[in-house]
C-alpha positions in Angstrom: -21.2 -32.1 15.1 -19.7 -29.7 12.6 -19.5 -26.2 13.8 -19.5 -24.7 10.3 -22.2 -24.9 7.6 -22.2 -23.4 4.2 -23.3 -20.0 5.4 -21.9 -19.4 8.8 -18.3 -19.3 10.3 -17.3 -21.4 13.3 -17.4 -19.9 16.8 -13.7 -20.6 17.2 -13.0 -17.9 14.6 -14.5 -15.3 16.8 -12.4 -16.7 19.8 -9.2 -16.1 17.7 -10.8 -12.8 16.6 -11.0 -11.6 20.2 -7.6 -12.9 21.2 -5.9 -11.0 18.5 -7.9 -7.9 18.9 -6.4 -7.4 22.3 -3.1 -8.4 21.2 -3.1 -5.8 18.4 -4.5 -3.2 21.0 -1.2 -3.8 22.9 0.9 -3.7 19.8 -0.4 -0.7 17.9 -1.0 1.2 21.0 2.6 1.0 22.0 3.7 1.5 18.3 1.8 5.0 18.3 4.1 6.2 21.1 7.4 4.4 20.7 9.3 6.9 18.2 7.9 10.0 20.1 9.0 8.6 23.4 12.4 7.7 22.1 13.0 11.4 20.5 11.3 13.4 23.3 12.1 11.3 26.5 15.2 9.5 25.5 16.9 12.4 23.6 17.7 10.4 20.4 17.4 11.7 16.9 14.6 11.0 14.5 17.1 9.1 12.3 18.0 6.8 15.3 14.4 6.5 16.4 13.5 5.3 12.8 16.1 2.8 12.7 15.2 1.5 16.2 11.6 1.3 15.1 12.3 -0.6 11.9 14.6 -3.1 13.8 11.9 -3.6 16.3 9.3 -4.3 14.0 11.5 -6.4 11.7 12.6 -8.6 14.6 8.8 -9.0 15.6 8.3 -10.5 12.4 11.5 -12.6 12.2 10.9 -14.4 15.7 7.7 -16.0 14.1 10.2 -18.4 12.4 11.4 -19.5 15.7 7.9 -19.5 17.2 6.6 -21.6 14.3 9.4 -24.0 14.5 9.0 -24.5 18.3 5.2 -24.9 17.9 5.4 -27.5 14.9 8.0 -29.5 16.8 7.5 -29.2 20.5 4.8 -26.9 22.3 1.9 -26.5 19.7 -0.1 -23.5 18.9 -1.9 -23.2 22.3 0.9 -23.1 24.5 3.0 -20.8 22.3 0.1 -18.4 22.1 -0.3 -18.1 25.9 3.5 -18.0 26.4 3.7 -15.0 24.0 0.8 -13.2 25.4 2.4 -13.1 28.9 5.8 -12.2 27.4 4.4 -9.2 25.6 2.5 -8.0 28.6 5.8 -8.1 30.5 7.6 -6.2 27.7 4.9 -3.4 28.1 5.5 -3.2 31.9 9.2 -2.8 31.3 8.3 0.1 28.9 6.4 1.6 31.7 9.4 1.4 34.0 11.4 2.9 31.3 9.0 5.8 30.9 9.0 6.3 34.7 12.9 6.5 35.0 14.2 8.6 32.2 14.3 11.9 34.1 16.3 10.5 37.0 18.4 8.0 35.1 18.5 8.4 31.2 20.9 5.4 30.8 19.0 3.1 32.7 15.7 4.2 30.9 17.5 3.6 27.5 18.6 0.2 28.6 15.2 -0.8 29.9 13.7 0.3 26.6 16.0 -2.2 24.8 15.2 -4.9 27.2 11.4 -4.3 26.9 11.6 -4.4 23.0 13.5 -7.6 23.2 10.8 -9.1 25.4 8.0 -7.9 23.2 9.9 -9.2 20.2 10.2 -12.8 21.7 6.7 -12.9 22.8 5.3 -11.7 19.4 7.3 -14.5 17.8 5.5 -17.2 19.9 2.1 -15.6 19.5 1.8 -14.3 15.7 2.3 -17.4 13.5 0.5 -19.7 15.8 -2.6 -17.8 16.0 -2.8 -17.3 12.2 -2.2 -20.9 11.5 -5.2 -22.0 13.5 -7.8 -20.2 11.5 -7.5 -22.5 8.6 -8.0 -25.5 10.8 -11.3 -24.5 11.8 -12.8 -25.3 8.4 -13.7 -28.6 6.7 -11.7 -29.3 3.5 -15.0 -28.7 1.7 -15.0 -25.0 2.7 -11.3 -24.1 2.3 -12.7 -21.6 -0.4 -14.1 -19.5 2.4 -10.6 -18.8 3.8 -10.3 -15.4 2.0 -13.5 -14.5 3.7 -12.5 -15.9 7.2 -8.9 -14.0 7.0 -10.7 -10.8 6.1 -13.1 -11.1 9.2 -10.0 -12.2 11.3 -8.2 -9.1 9.9 -11.1 -6.9 11.0 -10.4 -8.1 14.5 -6.9 -7.2 14.3 -7.7 -3.6 13.4 -10.6 -3.2 16.0 -7.8 -3.9 18.3 -5.5 -1.5 16.4 -8.2 1.2 16.5 -8.8 0.9 20.3 -4.9 0.9 21.0 -4.4 3.9 18.7 -7.3 5.7 20.5 -6.7 4.8 24.2 -3.0 4.9 24.4 -2.4 8.4 22.6 -5.1 9.7 24.8 -3.5 8.7 28.1 0.1 8.6 26.9 0.5 11.5 24.3 -0.7 14.5 26.2 -0.2 17.8 24.3 -1.5 21.1 25.7 -3.1 23.9 23.4 0.3 25.6 23.1 1.7 22.4 21.7 3.8 21.6 24.7 4.0 17.7 25.3 3.9 16.0 28.8 6.7 13.6 28.3 5.9 11.9 31.7 2.6 10.6 30.4 4.0 8.1 27.9 4.2 5.5 30.8 0.3 5.6 31.1 -0.1 4.4 27.5 2.3 1.5 28.0 0.4 0.4 30.9 -2.8 0.4 29.0 -1.0 -1.8 26.5 0.0 -4.2 29.1 -3.5 -4.5 30.4 -4.9 -5.2 27.0 -2.3 -8.1 26.5 -3.4 -9.6 29.7 -7.1 -9.4 28.6 -6.2 -11.2 25.2 -4.3 -14.1 27.0 -7.2 -14.6 29.5 -9.8 -14.6 26.6 -8.1 -17.3 24.8 -7.2 -19.5 27.8 -10.9 -19.5 29.0 -12.4 -20.2 25.5 -10.0 -22.2 23.6 -11.1 -25.8 24.7 -14.7 -25.0 23.9 -14.6 -23.5 20.6 -11.2 -23.7 19.2 -11.7 -27.0 17.5 -11.9 -28.8 14.3 -15.3 -29.4 12.6 -15.1 -33.0 14.1 -14.6 -31.4 17.5 -10.8 -32.2 18.0 -8.7 -29.6 19.6 -6.9 -27.4 17.4 -3.2 -26.4 18.1 -2.4 -29.1 20.8 1.0 -30.8 21.3 2.3 -31.9 17.9 2.5 -35.5 19.1 -1.2 -35.7 19.3 -1.7 -34.6 15.6 -3.9 -37.1 13.7 -3.2 -38.3 10.3 -6.5 -37.1 8.9 -5.5 -33.3 9.4 -3.6 -33.9 6.2 -4.6 -34.2 2.5 -4.8 -37.4 1.2 -1.2 -38.7 0.0 0.4 -35.9 1.8 3.7 -36.5 3.7 3.0 -35.7 7.4 6.6 -34.9 8.5 9.3 -32.7 7.2 12.7 -34.6 6.3 15.7 -32.1 6.5 18.9 -33.7 6.1 22.0 -32.8 8.3 23.5 -31.6 5.0 20.6 -29.2 4.4 20.7 -27.9 8.0 24.3 -27.3 7.9 23.9 -25.6 4.4 21.3 -23.2 5.8 23.4 -22.3 8.7 26.3 -21.5 6.4 24.1 -19.6 4.1 22.6 -17.7 7.0 26.1 -16.7 8.2 27.5 -16.0 4.8 24.5 -13.9 3.6 24.5 -11.8 7.0 28.3 -11.1 6.3 27.4 -9.8 2.8 24.6 -7.5 4.1 26.7 -6.2 6.9 30.1 -5.7 5.2 29.2 -5.3 1.7 25.8 -3.8 1.5 26.3 -1.7 4.7 23.3 -2.9 6.8 23.4 -3.0 10.6 23.6 -6.2 12.5 19.8 -6.7 13.1 18.8 -5.8 9.6 21.5 -8.3 8.2 20.2 -11.0 10.4 16.6 -10.4 9.2 17.5 -10.3 5.6 19.7 -13.4 5.6 17.4 -15.4 7.9 14.6 -15.0 5.2 16.6 -16.2 2.4 18.3 -19.1 4.1 15.0 -20.4 5.5 13.3 -20.2 2.2 16.2 -22.1 0.8 15.9 -24.9 3.8 12.3 -25.7 3.3 12.8 -26.4 -0.5 15.6 -28.9 0.5 13.1 -31.2 2.2 13.0 -34.4 0.3 9.4 -35.1 1.0 8.3 -32.2 -1.1 6.6 -33.1 -4.5 6.5 -30.9 -7.6 3.2 -29.3 -7.0 4.0 -28.5 -3.3 7.4 -26.9 -4.6 5.5 -24.6 -7.1 3.0 -23.7 -4.4 5.7 -22.8 -1.8 7.6 -20.8 -4.7 4.5 -18.9 -5.1 4.5 -17.9 -1.4 8.2 -16.9 -1.7 7.7 -14.7 -4.7 4.6 -12.9 -3.4 6.3 -12.6 -0.1 9.2 -10.7 -1.9 6.8 -8.1 -3.4 5.1 -7.8 0.1 8.5 -6.3 1.3 7.9 -3.1 -0.6 4.4 -2.8 0.7 5.2 -2.9 4.3 8.3 -0.5 3.7 5.8 2.0 2.8 3.0 1.2 5.0 4.9 1.3 8.1 6.1 4.9 7.8 2.9 5.4 9.8 4.7 4.7 13.2 7.7 6.7 12.2 8.3 9.4 9.6 4.3 10.0 9.1 4.1 10.3 12.9 6.9 13.0 12.9 5.3 14.8 10.0 2.0 14.7 11.9 3.8 16.1 15.0 5.8 18.8 13.4 4.4 19.8 10.0 0.6 19.0 10.0 -2.4 21.3 11.1 -4.1 18.5 13.2 -7.4 20.4 13.6 -10.0 17.8 13.1 -13.6 18.9 13.3 -12.6 21.6 15.9 -10.2 19.3 17.9 -6.4 19.2 17.8 -5.5 15.6 17.7 -2.5 14.3 19.2 -0.1 13.5 16.5 0.3 9.9 17.5 -3.3 9.4 17.1 -3.5 10.4 13.4 -2.5 6.7 12.7 -6.0 5.8 14.1 -7.6 6.3 10.7 -6.2 3.1 9.3 -7.8 1.1 12.0 -10.9 2.9 11.7 -11.1 2.5 7.8 -10.3 -1.2 8.1 -13.0 -1.9 10.4 -15.4 -0.1 8.3 -14.2 -1.6 4.8 -13.1 -5.1 5.9 -16.5 -6.8 5.5 -17.4 -4.9 2.3 -14.2 -6.2 0.7 -15.1 -9.5 2.0 -18.6 -9.4 0.4 -17.0 -8.1 -2.8 -14.7 -11.0 -3.0 -17.5 -13.4 -2.3 -19.7 -11.8 -5.1 -16.8 -11.8 -7.7 -16.1 -15.5 -6.7 -19.8 -16.4 -7.3 -19.6 -14.7 -10.7 -16.3 -16.5 -11.5 -14.6 -13.0 -11.8 -12.6 -13.1 -8.5 -8.9 -12.2 -9.3 -6.2 -14.5 -8.1 -4.5 -13.6 -4.8 -1.2 -12.2 -6.4 -3.4 -10.0 -8.6 -5.1 -8.7 -5.6 -1.9 -7.9 -3.9 -0.5 -6.1 -6.8 -3.6 -3.8 -6.8 -2.5 -3.2 -3.1 1.0 -2.0 -4.0 -0.5 0.2 -6.8 -2.9 1.8 -4.4 0.0 2.5 -1.8 2.0 4.2 -4.6 -0.9 6.4 -5.4 -1.5 7.5 -1.9 2.1 8.7 -1.6 1.9 10.4 -5.1 -1.1 12.4 -3.8 0.6 13.3 -0.6 3.9 14.2 -2.3 2.2 16.8 -4.6 0.4 18.4 -1.5 3.6 19.0 0.4 5.6 20.2 -2.8 4.7 23.8 -2.2 4.7 23.9 1.7 8.1 25.2 2.0 10.0 24.8 5.2 7.5 26.2 7.6 4.1 25.4 5.9 1.5 23.0 7.4 -0.1 20.1 5.6 -3.9 19.8 6.3 -4.6 16.7 8.3 -7.3 15.8 5.7 -4.4 14.7 3.2 -3.1 12.2 5.9 -6.5 11.0 6.4 -6.9 10.5 2.6 -3.6 8.7 2.6 -4.5 6.4 5.2 -7.9 5.6 3.5 -6.2 4.8 0.3 -3.5 2.6 2.1 -6.2 0.9 3.9 -7.8 -0.2 0.7 -4.4 -1.4 -0.5 -3.8 -3.3 2.9 -7.2 -5.2 2.5 -6.0 -6.1 -1.0 -2.7 -7.4 0.2 -2.4 -8.5 3.9 -5.4 -10.7 4.6 -5.2 -12.2 1.2 -1.4 -13.1 1.9 -2.5 -14.7 5.1 -5.0 -16.7 3.3 -2.9 -17.6 0.5 -0.3 -19.1 2.7 -2.9 -21.0 4.5 -4.2 -22.4 1.1 -0.9 -23.2 -0.5 1.2 -24.6 2.5 1.7 -28.3 2.9 0.1 -29.0 6.4 3.4 -30.2 7.9 5.0 -26.7 7.2 2.1 -24.5 8.0 3.3 -22.7 11.0 7.0 -22.6 9.5 5.8 -21.1 6.2 3.7 -18.6 8.0 7.1 -17.7 9.6 8.4 -17.3 6.3 5.7 -15.2 5.1 6.1 -13.0 8.3 9.9 -12.8 7.4 8.9 -10.7 4.3 7.0 -8.3 6.8 10.2 -8.2 8.8 12.2 -7.4 5.7 9.7 -4.6 4.7 9.7 -3.3 8.4 13.7 -3.2 8.1 13.5 -1.4 4.9 10.8 0.9 6.4 13.5 1.9 9.1 16.0 2.6 6.6 13.6 4.7 4.6 12.1 6.5 7.6 15.6 7.6 8.5 15.9 9.5 5.3 13.3 11.9 6.4 14.6 15.4 5.7 14.3 18.2 8.3 10.9 19.4 8.9 9.2 22.6 9.7 9.8 22.6 13.5 13.5 22.3 13.0 13.9 25.2 10.6 11.7 27.4 12.9 13.7 26.5 15.9 16.9 27.2 14.1 15.8 30.6 12.9 14.9 31.5 16.5 18.6 30.8 17.3 19.6 33.1 14.5 20.7 30.0 12.2 19.8 29.6 8.7 19.4 25.8 8.7 18.8 25.5 4.8 22.1 27.4 4.3 23.9 25.1 6.6 22.5 22.1 4.9 23.3 23.4 1.5 26.7 24.1 2.4 26.6 27.7 2.2 27.6 28.3 5.8 30.0 26.5 7.8 28.5 26.3 11.4 30.6 27.0 14.5 30.7 24.6 17.4 28.3 26.6 19.2 25.7 26.7 16.4 26.1 23.0 16.1 25.3 22.5 19.7 22.2 24.7 19.4 21.1 22.9 16.2 21.4 19.7 18.4 19.1 21.3 21.0 16.7 22.0 18.2 16.9 18.4 17.1 18.1 19.6 13.7 21.5 17.9 14.0 22.7 14.5 14.9 24.4 13.7 18.2 27.3 11.1 17.9 27.1 10.2 21.7 29.7 7.3 21.5 32.4 9.4 20.1 31.4 12.4 22.4 32.0 10.1 25.4 35.5 9.3 24.2 36.2 12.9 24.5 34.5 13.4 28.0 31.4 14.9 26.8 27.8 13.6 27.8 26.1 15.5 25.0 22.6 14.1 25.3 22.5 15.2 28.8 24.0 18.7 28.1 21.6 19.2 25.2 18.7 18.1 27.2 19.5 20.4 30.0 18.3 23.9 28.7 20.5 25.6 31.3 23.7 23.8 30.4 26.7 25.8 28.8 29.9 24.8 27.2 33.4 26.2 27.2 35.0 27.5 24.1 37.2 24.3 24.2 34.2 22.1 24.4 32.8 23.9 21.3 36.0 23.4 19.5 36.0 19.7 20.4 32.4 19.4 19.0 33.5 21.1 15.6 37.0 19.3 15.3 35.8 15.9 15.9 32.4 16.3 14.2 30.5 15.1 17.4 27.5 16.8 16.0 26.6 16.8 12.2 24.1 18.4 9.8 23.4 17.0 6.3 20.5 16.2 4.0 19.7 12.5 4.1 20.6 10.2 1.0 19.1 7.2 -0.5 20.6 5.1 -3.2 22.9 8.0 -4.2 20.3 10.6 -4.2 20.1 13.5 -1.7 16.7 14.0 -0.2 16.0 17.7 0.1 12.5 18.0 0.9 9.2 16.0 1.8 8.3 15.9 -1.9 11.4 14.0 -2.8 11.1 11.8 0.3 7.4 10.5 -0.7 8.4 10.1 -4.3 10.9 7.3 -3.1 7.9 5.3 -2.1 5.9 6.1 -5.3 8.7 4.7 -7.3 9.5 1.5 -5.4 5.7 0.6 -4.8 4.8 1.5 -8.4 7.6 -0.6 -9.9 6.7 -3.7 -7.6 3.1 -3.3 -8.5 3.8 -3.4 -12.3 6.0 -6.4 -12.0 3.7 -8.4 -9.9 0.8 -7.8 -12.4 3.0 -8.8 -15.2 3.9 -12.2 -13.6 0.5 -13.0 -12.0 -0.6 -15.3 -14.8 2.4 -17.5 -14.4 1.9 -17.5 -10.8 -1.6 -18.8 -11.5 -0.2 -21.7 -13.3 2.1 -22.5 -10.3 -0.8 -22.5 -7.8 -2.3 -25.7 -9.4 -5.9 -24.8 -9.3 -5.8 -22.8 -5.8 -7.0 -19.2 -6.4 
């Protein structure tokens, strides 16, 4: 018997909803703490933490390509979801270990961090594309028009999990007293909470999958690929991809060549180069499949075009875990209804707003559809880009007159997250739905992997943009307390001595070049961390002569970023231009979708 009728959604949607909810608790809970942990416990700079953060998120959305391929060819959705869940739980436990050892062994804690992030990245690759691709299979062909609503409901599950993670992990892991002093030993409890949530999500799926995660005809969804039945496909649709050896070799050559261009010519690091080159080469590989007809090719191209514009949205949106968290920590009055919020918890408003507004947005699309006025998916996504540009324009003008020590009222960050949530609801669930509607069945998981590669590229760009955050108030204040005029140093009006550079590093107002320092026999991170440590005049001279500690305003695309106003305007320009272009080409994309909206 069919599980779905014209008014209700199948129960399997709620199983996937619950599974994804706990996984997002795990992911977003850890995300709230990550950059603060890296800076405060592992003694890295904000710039380094933003690059690590962007690379981590980028790889989390690169590995779905691998997970989608393994699912489509070998394991199926179900086994990949359970394997991914267990790996992510293990990764969180390794972060717990890192946060438990940094005091006694900083190098070990740092290495554990990298291993933990690697395990989480791999687990996410197995989990993410497979659970998303199962949603569309819950519905009969006659109800595919309900997918925008289904994915919006599914997206609400994602954000209930995000809300819970962003509430509980900061409460137990980001403990700040009234005087503003942070207990850096509490981070481990936030990571432990994230691990427990991931175990709950995996168990939920394991216990309920056989009963509810089935097609309208009652067949299991996401089993081994060899058990797929031909009636899962559209009439006349090819059931298998046909990549030639020439195409596969060409994709590998393109991947290596593009990676070298991004690394050597465009100056990207190894991880970012891999992310960008993988997205382009995989997109090209799919288009070489000989079984693709003209209509399928057009629809796949729409996915690629929309995926390109999505990059700019996520580059701006994912400042939440890096630059916006640092601003909440250091240059925001976080008094909210008489309570001084932990800085990592300010992100929670995004999750709250999605939970509140996901269903109203779903109802809005349904009503517009009933009246024949629903905009096509790319147009909705252009609205999302416009909204995120507006959010940064508002915040830019509210930080313009703060100076070097003023505090931003937390209400402006809350407003920013509200507007960005509206943009997210116009873009992210709609993008997931669009891939589900436009993908040929034989490429379903793989094309979700391609779509997530646009997220990966956006997150990599987010890391690059987050690293151009200029010094914030706590750095100016700390420098002033040590009789150093940081602005004069950054403006080049004062040439700091080696001793002043060391003090600026201790104030986290300068960058430590640890690798070069070790070549000269200096363990600068440990020396900076120890408030009682002193250096000899020779060591100070070594720091100055070999530029082991540097101070400078950040730069982007040849422009120097002096203050927060200029920093936020970067996002206004990037997202504003992307929005206008996507609005302009939406009519052409509608033609290429061949009747799918």
